[in-house]
mmCIF entry with sequence, helices, sheets and N, C-alpha, C, O atoms, coordinates in Angstrom:
data_MODEL
# 
_entry.id   MODEL 
# 
_entity.id                         1 
_entity.type                       polymer 
_entity.pdbx_number_of_molecules   1 
# 
_entity_poly.entity_id                      1 
_entity_poly.type                           'polypeptide(L)' 
_entity_poly.nstd_linkage                   no 
_entity_poly.nstd_monomer                   no 
_entity_poly.pdbx_seq_one_letter_code       
;(UNK)(UNK)(UNK)(UNK)(UNK)(UNK)(UNK)(UNK)(UNK)(UNK)(UNK)(UNK)(UNK)(UNK)(UNK)(UNK)
(UNK)(UNK)(UNK)(UNK)(UNK)(UNK)(UNK)(UNK)(UNK)(UNK)(UNK)(UNK)(UNK)(UNK)(UNK)(UNK)
(UNK)(UNK)(UNK)(UNK)(UNK)(UNK)(UNK)(UNK)(UNK)(UNK)(UNK)(UNK)(UNK)(UNK)
;
_entity_poly.pdbx_seq_one_letter_code_can   XXXXXXXXXXXXXXXXXXXXXXXXXXXXXXXXXXXXXXXXXXXXXX 
_entity_poly.pdbx_strand_id                 A 
# 
loop_
_entity_poly_seq.entity_id 
_entity_poly_seq.num 
_entity_poly_seq.mon_id 
_entity_poly_seq.hetero 
1 1  UNK n 
1 2  UNK n 
1 3  UNK n 
1 4  UNK n 
1 5  UNK n 
1 6  UNK n 
1 7  UNK n 
1 8  UNK n 
1 9  UNK n 
1 10 UNK n 
1 11 UNK n 
1 12 UNK n 
1 13 UNK n 
1 14 UNK n 
1 15 UNK n 
1 16 UNK n 
1 17 UNK n 
1 18 UNK n 
1 19 UNK n 
1 20 UNK n 
1 21 UNK n 
1 22 UNK n 
1 23 UNK n 
1 24 UNK n 
1 25 UNK n 
1 26 UNK n 
1 27 UNK n 
1 28 UNK n 
1 29 UNK n 
1 30 UNK n 
1 31 UNK n 
1 32 UNK n 
1 33 UNK n 
1 34 UNK n 
1 35 UNK n 
1 36 UNK n 
1 37 UNK n 
1 38 UNK n 
1 39 UNK n 
1 40 UNK n 
1 41 UNK n 
1 42 UNK n 
1 43 UNK n 
1 44 UNK n 
1 45 UNK n 
1 46 UNK n 
# 
_struct_asym.id          A 
_struct_asym.entity_id   1 
# 
loop_
_struct_conf.conf_type_id 
_struct_conf.id 
_struct_conf.pdbx_PDB_helix_id 
_struct_conf.beg_label_comp_id 
_struct_conf.beg_label_asym_id 
_struct_conf.beg_label_seq_id 
_struct_conf.pdbx_beg_PDB_ins_code 
_struct_conf.end_label_comp_id 
_struct_conf.end_label_asym_id 
_struct_conf.end_label_seq_id 
_struct_conf.pdbx_end_PDB_ins_code 
_struct_conf.beg_auth_comp_id 
_struct_conf.beg_auth_asym_id 
_struct_conf.beg_auth_seq_id 
_struct_conf.end_auth_comp_id 
_struct_conf.end_auth_asym_id 
_struct_conf.end_auth_seq_id 
_struct_conf.pdbx_PDB_helix_class 
_struct_conf.details 
_struct_conf.pdbx_PDB_helix_length 
HELX_P HELX_P1 AA1 UNK A 2  ? UNK A 8  ? UNK A 2  UNK A 8  1 ? 7 
HELX_P HELX_P2 AA2 UNK A 32 ? UNK A 37 ? UNK A 32 UNK A 37 5 ? 6 
HELX_P HELX_P3 AA3 UNK A 38 ? UNK A 45 ? UNK A 38 UNK A 45 1 ? 8 
# 
_struct_conf_type.id          HELX_P 
_struct_conf_type.criteria    ? 
_struct_conf_type.reference   ? 
# 
_struct_sheet.id               AA1 
_struct_sheet.type             ? 
_struct_sheet.number_strands   3 
_struct_sheet.details          ? 
# 
loop_
_struct_sheet_order.sheet_id 
_struct_sheet_order.range_id_1 
_struct_sheet_order.range_id_2 
_struct_sheet_order.offset 
_struct_sheet_order.sense 
AA1 1 2 ? parallel      
AA1 2 3 ? anti-parallel 
# 
loop_
_struct_sheet_range.sheet_id 
_struct_sheet_range.id 
_struct_sheet_range.beg_label_comp_id 
_struct_sheet_range.beg_label_asym_id 
_struct_sheet_range.beg_label_seq_id 
_struct_sheet_range.pdbx_beg_PDB_ins_code 
_struct_sheet_range.end_label_comp_id 
_struct_sheet_range.end_label_asym_id 
_struct_sheet_range.end_label_seq_id 
_struct_sheet_range.pdbx_end_PDB_ins_code 
_struct_sheet_range.beg_auth_comp_id 
_struct_sheet_range.beg_auth_asym_id 
_struct_sheet_range.beg_auth_seq_id 
_struct_sheet_range.end_auth_comp_id 
_struct_sheet_range.end_auth_asym_id 
_struct_sheet_range.end_auth_seq_id 
AA1 1 UNK A 13 ? UNK A 17 ? UNK A 13 UNK A 17 
AA1 2 UNK A 27 ? UNK A 31 ? UNK A 27 UNK A 31 
AA1 3 UNK A 22 ? UNK A 24 ? UNK A 22 UNK A 24 
# 
loop_
_atom_site.group_PDB 
_atom_site.id 
_atom_site.type_symbol 
_atom_site.label_atom_id 
_atom_site.label_alt_id 
_atom_site.label_comp_id 
_atom_site.label_asym_id 
_atom_site.label_entity_id 
_atom_site.label_seq_id 
_atom_site.pdbx_PDB_ins_code 
_atom_site.Cartn_x 
_atom_site.Cartn_y 
_atom_site.Cartn_z 
_atom_site.occupancy 
_atom_site.B_iso_or_equiv 
_atom_site.pdbx_formal_charge 
_atom_site.auth_seq_id 
_atom_site.auth_comp_id 
_atom_site.auth_asym_id 
_atom_site.auth_atom_id 
_atom_site.pdbx_PDB_model_num 
ATOM 1   N N  . UNK A 1 1  ? 85.675  109.712 70.506 1.00 0.00 ? 1  UNK A N  1 
ATOM 2   C CA . UNK A 1 1  ? 86.638  109.718 71.624 1.00 0.00 ? 1  UNK A CA 1 
ATOM 3   C C  . UNK A 1 1  ? 87.905  110.527 71.200 1.00 0.00 ? 1  UNK A C  1 
ATOM 4   O O  . UNK A 1 1  ? 88.573  111.180 72.002 1.00 0.00 ? 1  UNK A O  1 
ATOM 5   N N  . UNK A 1 2  ? 88.159  110.432 69.945 1.00 0.00 ? 2  UNK A N  1 
ATOM 6   C CA . UNK A 1 2  ? 89.447  111.150 69.392 1.00 0.00 ? 2  UNK A CA 1 
ATOM 7   C C  . UNK A 1 2  ? 89.134  112.755 69.642 1.00 0.00 ? 2  UNK A C  1 
ATOM 8   O O  . UNK A 1 2  ? 90.031  113.482 70.072 1.00 0.00 ? 2  UNK A O  1 
ATOM 9   N N  . UNK A 1 3  ? 88.016  113.191 69.396 1.00 0.00 ? 3  UNK A N  1 
ATOM 10  C CA . UNK A 1 3  ? 87.730  114.645 69.614 1.00 0.00 ? 3  UNK A CA 1 
ATOM 11  C C  . UNK A 1 3  ? 87.854  114.894 71.178 1.00 0.00 ? 3  UNK A C  1 
ATOM 12  O O  . UNK A 1 3  ? 88.509  115.865 71.557 1.00 0.00 ? 3  UNK A O  1 
ATOM 13  N N  . UNK A 1 4  ? 87.338  114.173 71.962 1.00 0.00 ? 4  UNK A N  1 
ATOM 14  C CA . UNK A 1 4  ? 87.398  114.306 73.463 1.00 0.00 ? 4  UNK A CA 1 
ATOM 15  C C  . UNK A 1 4  ? 88.797  114.396 73.810 1.00 0.00 ? 4  UNK A C  1 
ATOM 16  O O  . UNK A 1 4  ? 89.175  115.294 74.561 1.00 0.00 ? 4  UNK A O  1 
ATOM 17  N N  . UNK A 1 5  ? 89.682  113.460 73.283 1.00 0.00 ? 5  UNK A N  1 
ATOM 18  C CA . UNK A 1 5  ? 91.181  113.479 73.649 1.00 0.00 ? 5  UNK A CA 1 
ATOM 19  C C  . UNK A 1 5  ? 91.906  114.649 73.274 1.00 0.00 ? 5  UNK A C  1 
ATOM 20  O O  . UNK A 1 5  ? 92.771  115.118 74.013 1.00 0.00 ? 5  UNK A O  1 
ATOM 21  N N  . UNK A 1 6  ? 91.563  115.227 71.997 1.00 0.00 ? 6  UNK A N  1 
ATOM 22  C CA . UNK A 1 6  ? 92.196  116.411 71.526 1.00 0.00 ? 6  UNK A CA 1 
ATOM 23  C C  . UNK A 1 6  ? 91.798  117.586 72.355 1.00 0.00 ? 6  UNK A C  1 
ATOM 24  O O  . UNK A 1 6  ? 92.590  118.459 72.711 1.00 0.00 ? 6  UNK A O  1 
ATOM 25  N N  . UNK A 1 7  ? 90.486  117.559 72.650 1.00 0.00 ? 7  UNK A N  1 
ATOM 26  C CA . UNK A 1 7  ? 89.990  118.857 73.443 1.00 0.00 ? 7  UNK A CA 1 
ATOM 27  C C  . UNK A 1 7  ? 90.447  118.897 74.940 1.00 0.00 ? 7  UNK A C  1 
ATOM 28  O O  . UNK A 1 7  ? 90.726  119.977 75.461 1.00 0.00 ? 7  UNK A O  1 
ATOM 29  N N  . UNK A 1 8  ? 90.518  117.779 75.596 1.00 0.00 ? 8  UNK A N  1 
ATOM 30  C CA . UNK A 1 8  ? 90.672  117.795 77.053 1.00 0.00 ? 8  UNK A CA 1 
ATOM 31  C C  . UNK A 1 8  ? 92.086  117.171 77.465 1.00 0.00 ? 8  UNK A C  1 
ATOM 32  O O  . UNK A 1 8  ? 92.577  117.416 78.567 1.00 0.00 ? 8  UNK A O  1 
ATOM 33  N N  . UNK A 1 9  ? 92.716  116.349 76.519 1.00 0.00 ? 9  UNK A N  1 
ATOM 34  C CA . UNK A 1 9  ? 94.117  115.758 76.810 1.00 0.00 ? 9  UNK A CA 1 
ATOM 35  C C  . UNK A 1 9  ? 94.156  115.131 78.183 1.00 0.00 ? 9  UNK A C  1 
ATOM 36  O O  . UNK A 1 9  ? 94.932  115.539 79.048 1.00 0.00 ? 9  UNK A O  1 
ATOM 37  N N  . UNK A 1 10 ? 93.245  114.057 78.389 1.00 0.00 ? 10 UNK A N  1 
ATOM 38  C CA . UNK A 1 10 ? 93.346  113.388 79.630 1.00 0.00 ? 10 UNK A CA 1 
ATOM 39  C C  . UNK A 1 10 ? 94.447  112.402 79.602 1.00 0.00 ? 10 UNK A C  1 
ATOM 40  O O  . UNK A 1 10 ? 94.841  111.922 78.539 1.00 0.00 ? 10 UNK A O  1 
ATOM 41  N N  . UNK A 1 11 ? 94.962  112.086 80.777 1.00 0.00 ? 11 UNK A N  1 
ATOM 42  C CA . UNK A 1 11 ? 96.213  111.172 80.936 1.00 0.00 ? 11 UNK A CA 1 
ATOM 43  C C  . UNK A 1 11 ? 95.690  109.737 80.332 1.00 0.00 ? 11 UNK A C  1 
ATOM 44  O O  . UNK A 1 11 ? 96.444  109.046 79.647 1.00 0.00 ? 11 UNK A O  1 
ATOM 45  N N  . UNK A 1 12 ? 94.504  109.387 80.600 1.00 0.00 ? 12 UNK A N  1 
ATOM 46  C CA . UNK A 1 12 ? 93.896  108.089 80.168 1.00 0.00 ? 12 UNK A CA 1 
ATOM 47  C C  . UNK A 1 12 ? 92.516  108.194 79.610 1.00 0.00 ? 12 UNK A C  1 
ATOM 48  O O  . UNK A 1 12 ? 91.757  108.998 80.151 1.00 0.00 ? 12 UNK A O  1 
ATOM 49  N N  . UNK A 1 13 ? 92.065  107.448 78.541 1.00 0.00 ? 13 UNK A N  1 
ATOM 50  C CA . UNK A 1 13 ? 90.729  107.437 78.283 1.00 0.00 ? 13 UNK A CA 1 
ATOM 51  C C  . UNK A 1 13 ? 90.246  106.082 78.775 1.00 0.00 ? 13 UNK A C  1 
ATOM 52  O O  . UNK A 1 13 ? 90.990  105.102 78.728 1.00 0.00 ? 13 UNK A O  1 
ATOM 53  N N  . UNK A 1 14 ? 89.040  106.020 79.233 1.00 0.00 ? 14 UNK A N  1 
ATOM 54  C CA . UNK A 1 14 ? 88.491  104.799 79.826 1.00 0.00 ? 14 UNK A CA 1 
ATOM 55  C C  . UNK A 1 14 ? 87.270  104.483 79.010 1.00 0.00 ? 14 UNK A C  1 
ATOM 56  O O  . UNK A 1 14 ? 86.403  105.324 78.773 1.00 0.00 ? 14 UNK A O  1 
ATOM 57  N N  . UNK A 1 15 ? 87.234  103.229 78.586 1.00 0.00 ? 15 UNK A N  1 
ATOM 58  C CA . UNK A 1 15 ? 86.065  102.633 77.838 1.00 0.00 ? 15 UNK A CA 1 
ATOM 59  C C  . UNK A 1 15 ? 85.605  101.367 78.717 1.00 0.00 ? 15 UNK A C  1 
ATOM 60  O O  . UNK A 1 15 ? 86.391  100.496 79.088 1.00 0.00 ? 15 UNK A O  1 
ATOM 61  N N  . UNK A 1 16 ? 84.270  101.380 78.993 1.00 0.00 ? 16 UNK A N  1 
ATOM 62  C CA . UNK A 1 16 ? 83.618  100.196 79.581 1.00 0.00 ? 16 UNK A CA 1 
ATOM 63  C C  . UNK A 1 16 ? 82.888  99.369  78.610 1.00 0.00 ? 16 UNK A C  1 
ATOM 64  O O  . UNK A 1 16 ? 82.029  99.907  77.912 1.00 0.00 ? 16 UNK A O  1 
ATOM 65  N N  . UNK A 1 17 ? 83.145  98.101  78.493 1.00 0.00 ? 17 UNK A N  1 
ATOM 66  C CA . UNK A 1 17 ? 82.569  97.229  77.547 1.00 0.00 ? 17 UNK A CA 1 
ATOM 67  C C  . UNK A 1 17 ? 82.661  95.783  77.891 1.00 0.00 ? 17 UNK A C  1 
ATOM 68  O O  . UNK A 1 17 ? 83.177  95.406  78.944 1.00 0.00 ? 17 UNK A O  1 
ATOM 69  N N  . UNK A 1 18 ? 82.187  95.019  77.053 1.00 0.00 ? 18 UNK A N  1 
ATOM 70  C CA . UNK A 1 18 ? 82.268  93.401  77.254 1.00 0.00 ? 18 UNK A CA 1 
ATOM 71  C C  . UNK A 1 18 ? 83.653  92.841  76.918 1.00 0.00 ? 18 UNK A C  1 
ATOM 72  O O  . UNK A 1 18 ? 83.893  91.650  77.119 1.00 0.00 ? 18 UNK A O  1 
ATOM 73  N N  . UNK A 1 19 ? 84.546  93.652  76.423 1.00 0.00 ? 19 UNK A N  1 
ATOM 74  C CA . UNK A 1 19 ? 85.863  93.211  76.028 1.00 0.00 ? 19 UNK A CA 1 
ATOM 75  C C  . UNK A 1 19 ? 86.760  92.959  77.154 1.00 0.00 ? 19 UNK A C  1 
ATOM 76  O O  . UNK A 1 19 ? 86.474  93.471  78.236 1.00 0.00 ? 19 UNK A O  1 
ATOM 77  N N  . UNK A 1 20 ? 87.837  92.216  77.039 1.00 0.00 ? 20 UNK A N  1 
ATOM 78  C CA . UNK A 1 20 ? 88.744  91.981  78.160 1.00 0.00 ? 20 UNK A CA 1 
ATOM 79  C C  . UNK A 1 20 ? 89.499  93.261  78.572 1.00 0.00 ? 20 UNK A C  1 
ATOM 80  O O  . UNK A 1 20 ? 89.514  94.255  77.846 1.00 0.00 ? 20 UNK A O  1 
ATOM 81  N N  . UNK A 1 21 ? 90.084  93.204  79.685 1.00 0.00 ? 21 UNK A N  1 
ATOM 82  C CA . UNK A 1 21 ? 90.869  94.266  80.346 1.00 0.00 ? 21 UNK A CA 1 
ATOM 83  C C  . UNK A 1 21 ? 92.146  94.367  79.409 1.00 0.00 ? 21 UNK A C  1 
ATOM 84  O O  . UNK A 1 21 ? 92.816  93.375  79.122 1.00 0.00 ? 21 UNK A O  1 
ATOM 85  N N  . UNK A 1 22 ? 92.436  95.678  78.946 1.00 0.00 ? 22 UNK A N  1 
ATOM 86  C CA . UNK A 1 22 ? 93.641  95.773  78.011 1.00 0.00 ? 22 UNK A CA 1 
ATOM 87  C C  . UNK A 1 22 ? 93.878  97.265  77.897 1.00 0.00 ? 22 UNK A C  1 
ATOM 88  O O  . UNK A 1 22 ? 92.940  98.051  78.030 1.00 0.00 ? 22 UNK A O  1 
ATOM 89  N N  . UNK A 1 23 ? 95.058  97.651  77.664 1.00 0.00 ? 23 UNK A N  1 
ATOM 90  C CA . UNK A 1 23 ? 95.451  99.074  77.483 1.00 0.00 ? 23 UNK A CA 1 
ATOM 91  C C  . UNK A 1 23 ? 96.037  99.107  76.030 1.00 0.00 ? 23 UNK A C  1 
ATOM 92  O O  . UNK A 1 23 ? 96.849  98.270  75.638 1.00 0.00 ? 23 UNK A O  1 
ATOM 93  N N  . UNK A 1 24 ? 95.587  100.086 75.299 1.00 0.00 ? 24 UNK A N  1 
ATOM 94  C CA . UNK A 1 24 ? 96.192  100.358 73.997 1.00 0.00 ? 24 UNK A CA 1 
ATOM 95  C C  . UNK A 1 24 ? 96.445  101.978 73.901 1.00 0.00 ? 24 UNK A C  1 
ATOM 96  O O  . UNK A 1 24 ? 95.605  102.847 73.669 1.00 0.00 ? 24 UNK A O  1 
ATOM 97  N N  . UNK A 1 25 ? 97.833  102.124 74.145 1.00 0.00 ? 25 UNK A N  1 
ATOM 98  C CA . UNK A 1 25 ? 98.232  103.583 74.282 1.00 0.00 ? 25 UNK A CA 1 
ATOM 99  C C  . UNK A 1 25 ? 97.743  104.024 75.529 1.00 0.00 ? 25 UNK A C  1 
ATOM 100 O O  . UNK A 1 25 ? 97.990  103.394 76.557 1.00 0.00 ? 25 UNK A O  1 
ATOM 101 N N  . UNK A 1 26 ? 96.997  105.164 75.521 1.00 0.00 ? 26 UNK A N  1 
ATOM 102 C CA . UNK A 1 26 ? 96.339  105.795 76.640 1.00 0.00 ? 26 UNK A CA 1 
ATOM 103 C C  . UNK A 1 26 ? 94.941  105.285 76.926 1.00 0.00 ? 26 UNK A C  1 
ATOM 104 O O  . UNK A 1 26 ? 94.359  105.545 77.979 1.00 0.00 ? 26 UNK A O  1 
ATOM 105 N N  . UNK A 1 27 ? 94.426  104.556 75.964 1.00 0.00 ? 27 UNK A N  1 
ATOM 106 C CA . UNK A 1 27 ? 92.960  103.977 76.035 1.00 0.00 ? 27 UNK A CA 1 
ATOM 107 C C  . UNK A 1 27 ? 92.997  102.663 76.813 1.00 0.00 ? 27 UNK A C  1 
ATOM 108 O O  . UNK A 1 27 ? 93.724  101.718 76.505 1.00 0.00 ? 27 UNK A O  1 
ATOM 109 N N  . UNK A 1 28 ? 92.127  102.682 77.880 1.00 0.00 ? 28 UNK A N  1 
ATOM 110 C CA . UNK A 1 28 ? 92.079  101.518 78.908 1.00 0.00 ? 28 UNK A CA 1 
ATOM 111 C C  . UNK A 1 28 ? 90.664  101.012 78.616 1.00 0.00 ? 28 UNK A C  1 
ATOM 112 O O  . UNK A 1 28 ? 89.714  101.792 78.691 1.00 0.00 ? 28 UNK A O  1 
ATOM 113 N N  . UNK A 1 29 ? 90.487  99.643  78.263 1.00 0.00 ? 29 UNK A N  1 
ATOM 114 C CA . UNK A 1 29 ? 89.327  98.955  78.133 1.00 0.00 ? 29 UNK A CA 1 
ATOM 115 C C  . UNK A 1 29 ? 89.048  98.316  79.422 1.00 0.00 ? 29 UNK A C  1 
ATOM 116 O O  . UNK A 1 29 ? 89.819  97.435  79.805 1.00 0.00 ? 29 UNK A O  1 
ATOM 117 N N  . UNK A 1 30 ? 88.076  98.640  80.113 1.00 0.00 ? 30 UNK A N  1 
ATOM 118 C CA . UNK A 1 30 ? 87.766  97.866  81.356 1.00 0.00 ? 30 UNK A CA 1 
ATOM 119 C C  . UNK A 1 30 ? 86.415  97.095  81.153 1.00 0.00 ? 30 UNK A C  1 
ATOM 120 O O  . UNK A 1 30 ? 85.451  97.696  80.678 1.00 0.00 ? 30 UNK A O  1 
ATOM 121 N N  . UNK A 1 31 ? 86.334  95.830  81.492 1.00 0.00 ? 31 UNK A N  1 
ATOM 122 C CA . UNK A 1 31 ? 85.200  95.088  81.357 1.00 0.00 ? 31 UNK A CA 1 
ATOM 123 C C  . UNK A 1 31 ? 84.209  95.468  82.361 1.00 0.00 ? 31 UNK A C  1 
ATOM 124 O O  . UNK A 1 31 ? 84.541  95.827  83.491 1.00 0.00 ? 31 UNK A O  1 
ATOM 125 N N  . UNK A 1 32 ? 82.824  95.383  81.910 1.00 0.00 ? 32 UNK A N  1 
ATOM 126 C CA . UNK A 1 32 ? 81.824  95.899  82.750 1.00 0.00 ? 32 UNK A CA 1 
ATOM 127 C C  . UNK A 1 32 ? 81.843  95.187  84.167 1.00 0.00 ? 32 UNK A C  1 
ATOM 128 O O  . UNK A 1 32 ? 81.526  95.820  85.174 1.00 0.00 ? 32 UNK A O  1 
ATOM 129 N N  . UNK A 1 33 ? 82.206  93.920  84.219 1.00 0.00 ? 33 UNK A N  1 
ATOM 130 C CA . UNK A 1 33 ? 82.170  93.308  85.503 1.00 0.00 ? 33 UNK A CA 1 
ATOM 131 C C  . UNK A 1 33 ? 83.210  93.936  86.475 1.00 0.00 ? 33 UNK A C  1 
ATOM 132 O O  . UNK A 1 33 ? 83.099  93.738  87.685 1.00 0.00 ? 33 UNK A O  1 
ATOM 133 N N  . UNK A 1 34 ? 84.244  94.709  85.949 1.00 0.00 ? 34 UNK A N  1 
ATOM 134 C CA . UNK A 1 34 ? 85.301  95.169  86.759 1.00 0.00 ? 34 UNK A CA 1 
ATOM 135 C C  . UNK A 1 34 ? 85.078  96.715  86.861 1.00 0.00 ? 34 UNK A C  1 
ATOM 136 O O  . UNK A 1 34 ? 86.039  97.419  87.168 1.00 0.00 ? 34 UNK A O  1 
ATOM 137 N N  . UNK A 1 35 ? 83.918  97.244  86.629 1.00 0.00 ? 35 UNK A N  1 
ATOM 138 C CA . UNK A 1 35 ? 83.621  98.759  86.714 1.00 0.00 ? 35 UNK A CA 1 
ATOM 139 C C  . UNK A 1 35 ? 83.922  99.243  88.000 1.00 0.00 ? 35 UNK A C  1 
ATOM 140 O O  . UNK A 1 35 ? 84.527  100.306 88.141 1.00 0.00 ? 35 UNK A O  1 
ATOM 141 N N  . UNK A 1 36 ? 83.505  98.469  89.071 1.00 0.00 ? 36 UNK A N  1 
ATOM 142 C CA . UNK A 1 36 ? 83.559  98.867  90.428 1.00 0.00 ? 36 UNK A CA 1 
ATOM 143 C C  . UNK A 1 36 ? 85.075  98.881  90.903 1.00 0.00 ? 36 UNK A C  1 
ATOM 144 O O  . UNK A 1 36 ? 85.359  99.415  91.975 1.00 0.00 ? 36 UNK A O  1 
ATOM 145 N N  . UNK A 1 37 ? 86.005  98.318  90.141 1.00 0.00 ? 37 UNK A N  1 
ATOM 146 C CA . UNK A 1 37 ? 87.305  98.345  90.481 1.00 0.00 ? 37 UNK A CA 1 
ATOM 147 C C  . UNK A 1 37 ? 88.185  99.424  89.863 1.00 0.00 ? 37 UNK A C  1 
ATOM 148 O O  . UNK A 1 37 ? 89.406  99.403  90.018 1.00 0.00 ? 37 UNK A O  1 
ATOM 149 N N  . UNK A 1 38 ? 87.556  100.376 89.156 1.00 0.00 ? 38 UNK A N  1 
ATOM 150 C CA . UNK A 1 38 ? 88.219  101.278 88.221 1.00 0.00 ? 38 UNK A CA 1 
ATOM 151 C C  . UNK A 1 38 ? 89.319  101.945 89.049 1.00 0.00 ? 38 UNK A C  1 
ATOM 152 O O  . UNK A 1 38 ? 90.470  101.916 88.615 1.00 0.00 ? 38 UNK A O  1 
ATOM 153 N N  . UNK A 1 39 ? 89.045  102.535 90.196 1.00 0.00 ? 39 UNK A N  1 
ATOM 154 C CA . UNK A 1 39 ? 89.971  103.371 90.878 1.00 0.00 ? 39 UNK A CA 1 
ATOM 155 C C  . UNK A 1 39 ? 91.247  102.455 91.229 1.00 0.00 ? 39 UNK A C  1 
ATOM 156 O O  . UNK A 1 39 ? 92.368  102.954 91.129 1.00 0.00 ? 39 UNK A O  1 
ATOM 157 N N  . UNK A 1 40 ? 91.096  101.193 91.618 1.00 0.00 ? 40 UNK A N  1 
ATOM 158 C CA . UNK A 1 40 ? 92.177  100.208 91.783 1.00 0.00 ? 40 UNK A CA 1 
ATOM 159 C C  . UNK A 1 40 ? 93.105  99.992  90.513 1.00 0.00 ? 40 UNK A C  1 
ATOM 160 O O  . UNK A 1 40 ? 94.332  99.901  90.552 1.00 0.00 ? 40 UNK A O  1 
ATOM 161 N N  . UNK A 1 41 ? 92.353  99.932  89.447 1.00 0.00 ? 41 UNK A N  1 
ATOM 162 C CA . UNK A 1 41 ? 92.996  99.643  88.171 1.00 0.00 ? 41 UNK A CA 1 
ATOM 163 C C  . UNK A 1 41 ? 93.857  100.866 87.806 1.00 0.00 ? 41 UNK A C  1 
ATOM 164 O O  . UNK A 1 41 ? 95.003  100.767 87.368 1.00 0.00 ? 41 UNK A O  1 
ATOM 165 N N  . UNK A 1 42 ? 93.245  101.971 88.010 1.00 0.00 ? 42 UNK A N  1 
ATOM 166 C CA . UNK A 1 42 ? 94.047  103.208 87.611 1.00 0.00 ? 42 UNK A CA 1 
ATOM 167 C C  . UNK A 1 42 ? 95.268  103.518 88.579 1.00 0.00 ? 42 UNK A C  1 
ATOM 168 O O  . UNK A 1 42 ? 96.270  104.109 88.177 1.00 0.00 ? 42 UNK A O  1 
ATOM 169 N N  . UNK A 1 43 ? 95.114  103.090 89.840 1.00 0.00 ? 43 UNK A N  1 
ATOM 170 C CA . UNK A 1 43 ? 96.344  103.219 90.786 1.00 0.00 ? 43 UNK A CA 1 
ATOM 171 C C  . UNK A 1 43 ? 97.484  102.346 90.160 1.00 0.00 ? 43 UNK A C  1 
ATOM 172 O O  . UNK A 1 43 ? 98.638  102.769 90.107 1.00 0.00 ? 43 UNK A O  1 
ATOM 173 N N  . UNK A 1 44 ? 97.176  101.293 89.757 1.00 0.00 ? 44 UNK A N  1 
ATOM 174 C CA . UNK A 1 44 ? 98.225  100.406 89.173 1.00 0.00 ? 44 UNK A CA 1 
ATOM 175 C C  . UNK A 1 44 ? 98.990  101.115 87.880 1.00 0.00 ? 44 UNK A C  1 
ATOM 176 O O  . UNK A 1 44 ? 100.185 100.948 87.636 1.00 0.00 ? 44 UNK A O  1 
ATOM 177 N N  . UNK A 1 45 ? 98.231  101.804 87.222 1.00 0.00 ? 45 UNK A N  1 
ATOM 178 C CA . UNK A 1 45 ? 98.756  102.456 86.042 1.00 0.00 ? 45 UNK A CA 1 
ATOM 179 C C  . UNK A 1 45 ? 99.680  103.727 86.308 1.00 0.00 ? 45 UNK A C  1 
ATOM 180 O O  . UNK A 1 45 ? 100.479 104.117 85.457 1.00 0.00 ? 45 UNK A O  1 
ATOM 181 N N  . UNK A 1 46 ? 99.517  104.350 87.550 1.00 0.00 ? 46 UNK A N  1 
ATOM 182 C CA . UNK A 1 46 ? 100.326 105.496 87.838 1.00 0.00 ? 46 UNK A CA 1 
ATOM 183 C C  . UNK A 1 46 ? 101.665 105.197 88.384 1.00 0.00 ? 46 UNK A C  1 
ATOM 184 O O  . UNK A 1 46 ? 102.436 106.115 88.664 1.00 0.00 ? 46 UNK A O  1 
# 
């Protein structure tokens, strides 16, 4: 993910996992059960 960030410089990095919803810098961890709400979650960040 570090290589991807350096290469493309996205505003946010998104990771889907079983962990809770949280943001660490520009990395946003989205729980799998909220995957369908990704657009709504990102609107809140802008």
